[in-house]
C-alpha positions in Angstrom: -0.2 0.1 0.1 1.2 3.5 0.2 3.2 5.1 -3.2 5.7 2.5 -3.2 6.5 2.9 -7.2 8.1 0.3 -9.4 11.0 -0.8 -10.8 11.3 -1.3 -14.8 13.9 -4.2 -15.6 14.9 -5.7 -18.8 13.5 -3.2 -21.6 16.1 -2.8 -25.0 16.2 -3.9 -28.8 17.8 -5.9 -30.5 20.3 -4.2 -33.1 23.2 -5.4 -35.3 26.0 -2.5 -36.0 25.7 -2.9 -39.4 22.0 -3.1 -40.2 20.7 0.5 -40.6 17.5 2.4 -41.6 17.0 5.9 -43.1 13.7 6.1 -43.1 12.6 4.7 -40.3 8.7 4.2 -41.0 7.9 0.3 -40.0 8.9 -1.5 -36.5 11.1 -4.3 -37.5 10.5 -8.0 -35.8 12.3 -9.0 -32.5 12.3 -11.4 -33.8 13.4 -11.0 -37.6 16.8 -11.0 -39.3 16.8 -7.1 -40.0 18.3 -5.1 -36.7 18.9 -2.1 -37.6 21.0 -0.2 -35.0 18.7 3.3 -35.5 15.8 1.6 -34.2 17.5 -0.2 -30.2 18.8 3.6 -30.0 15.5 5.1 -30.6 13.3 2.7 -28.0 16.3 3.2 -25.5 15.3 7.0 -25.7 11.6 7.1 -25.7 11.4 4.1 -22.7 14.1 6.1 -20.9 12.2 9.4 -21.6 9.0 7.3 -20.1 10.5 6.0 -17.3 11.9 9.4 -16.1 8.8 11.2 -16.7 6.8 8.4 -14.9 6.9 9.9 -11.8 6.4 5.9 -10.6 9.3 4.2 -11.8 12.1 4.4 -8.7 14.6 2.3 -11.3 15.1 0.3 -14.4 17.4 -1.2 -15.4 18.9 -1.5 -18.8 18.9 -4.9 -21.2 22.1 -5.4 -21.8 25.4 -4.2 -21.6 26.7 -6.5 -24.4 25.4 -9.1 -26.6 25.9 -12.5 -25.6 25.3 -16.0 -27.2 21.7 -17.2 -26.9 21.4 -20.3 -28.3 17.8 -20.3 -28.9 18.2 -16.9 -31.1 18.2 -16.9 -34.2 17.1 -13.2 -34.8 19.4 -10.3 -36.0 21.3 -11.7 -38.9 23.5 -14.0 -35.9 22.4 -16.9 -35.0 23.0 -17.9 -31.3 23.2 -14.2 -30.2 21.5 -12.0 -28.5 22.3 -8.6 -30.2 20.3 -6.7 -26.9 23.8 -4.8 -26.0 24.9 -1.6 -25.5 27.7 -2.8 -26.7 28.9 -5.5 -29.3 29.8 -9.1 -27.7 33.7 -8.5 -28.6 33.6 -5.5 -26.7 35.0 -3.5 -29.0 31.9 -1.1 -30.7 29.6 1.1 -28.7 26.8 0.8 -30.6 24.4 4.7 -31.0 22.3 3.4 -28.0 25.4 2.9 -25.8 26.3 6.8 -26.3 22.7 8.2 -25.7 22.8 6.9 -22.5 26.6 7.8 -21.6 25.4 11.3 -22.5 22.6 11.0 -20.2 24.6 9.3 -17.3 28.2 10.2 -17.6 30.3 13.6 -16.0 32.6 13.5 -18.8 31.7 15.6 -22.1 30.1 13.6 -24.6 29.7 14.4 -28.2 28.3 11.8 -30.7 26.8 12.1 -34.4 24.1 8.8 -34.1 24.3 6.6 -37.7 27.8 7.2 -38.0 27.7 3.9 -39.3 25.1 4.1 -41.9 27.6 5.7 -44.6 25.9 5.0 -47.6 23.5 7.4 -48.1 20.4 7.5 -50.1 18.4 10.5 -49.7 20.0 14.2 -50.5 18.1 15.3 -47.5 18.6 13.8 -44.1 18.4 13.9 -40.5 20.9 14.0 -38.1 20.7 13.2 -34.5 24.1 14.1 -32.2 23.7 12.9 -28.5 25.6 15.5 -26.2 25.7 16.4 -22.4 27.2 20.0 -23.4 26.1 23.2 -23.0 25.8 24.2 -26.4 26.2 22.1 -29.8 26.9 23.1 -33.3 26.7 20.8 -36.8 28.3 21.5 -39.8 28.4 19.6 -43.1 30.9 19.5 -45.5 32.1 23.1 -43.3 28.1 25.1 -43.9 27.1 25.6 -40.6 23.3 23.4 -40.1 22.5 26.2 -37.5 20.3 25.1 -34.1 18.8 21.8 -33.3 15.7 21.1 -31.8 16.7 20.3 -28.7 15.3 17.5 -26.3 18.0 16.6 -22.9 20.3 14.9 -24.4 19.1 14.5 -28.0 19.8 17.2 -30.5 18.3 16.7 -34.2 19.1 19.2 -37.4 16.3 18.2 -39.5 16.5 17.7 -43.5 20.2 18.5 -43.5 21.1 18.6 -47.1 23.6 16.3 -48.5 25.7 16.4 -51.5 26.2 13.4 -54.0 29.5 12.0 -53.3 31.7 12.5 -49.9 30.2 14.3 -47.4 32.4 15.4 -43.8 29.7 15.5 -41.0 31.3 17.4 -37.4 29.3 18.2 -34.0 30.9 20.5 -32.0 30.0 20.7 -28.4 31.1 24.0 -25.5 31.2 22.9 -21.9 33.4 24.6 -19.7 34.6 26.8 -22.2 36.2 23.5 -23.6 35.1 22.5 -27.2 34.7 18.5 -27.8 33.6 17.3 -31.4 33.0 13.9 -33.6 32.8 13.5 -36.7 32.3 11.4 -39.4 32.0 11.0 -43.2 28.9 9.5 -45.5 28.4 9.2 -48.7 25.5 9.8 -51.1 24.9 8.4 -54.2 
């Protein structure tokens, strides 16, 4: 009785760091082969936000820090693997969702361009998402400033950023405590 509240456990979604989507129009099947990294990040962003705003959740537990072997799994393009970790099975690749939580929880400055591994781009206009805990952040694509982002906590989104055919240099710069921190990647528009 009273105001006990609840804890939320085992929330998340699978992500293969080599699977990507740029449209995000249809929810991937949890037991399917296609587990885009962007979907996992979206699930974590939305679930974490709902938990924070709930007013009755006293704790939550992300499922899971690392991908792990699971003989009964046949999904996400890797038979025998649960790919719901924030980091790859070999502990070498931190997925975008990892950086989302780092930007929410870490005292260390974070600037991370999401979807960085989705190098082959199809649309000349694209949204660019950056996770950051910096006070201010700006984005440059091919040296051109992209203006102010939509910001919701640690999530910054620039809508309909123009890409040129061929190679594009994407750079994000954050300011915190008078210091600048940055991240960069290359995308190629075909």
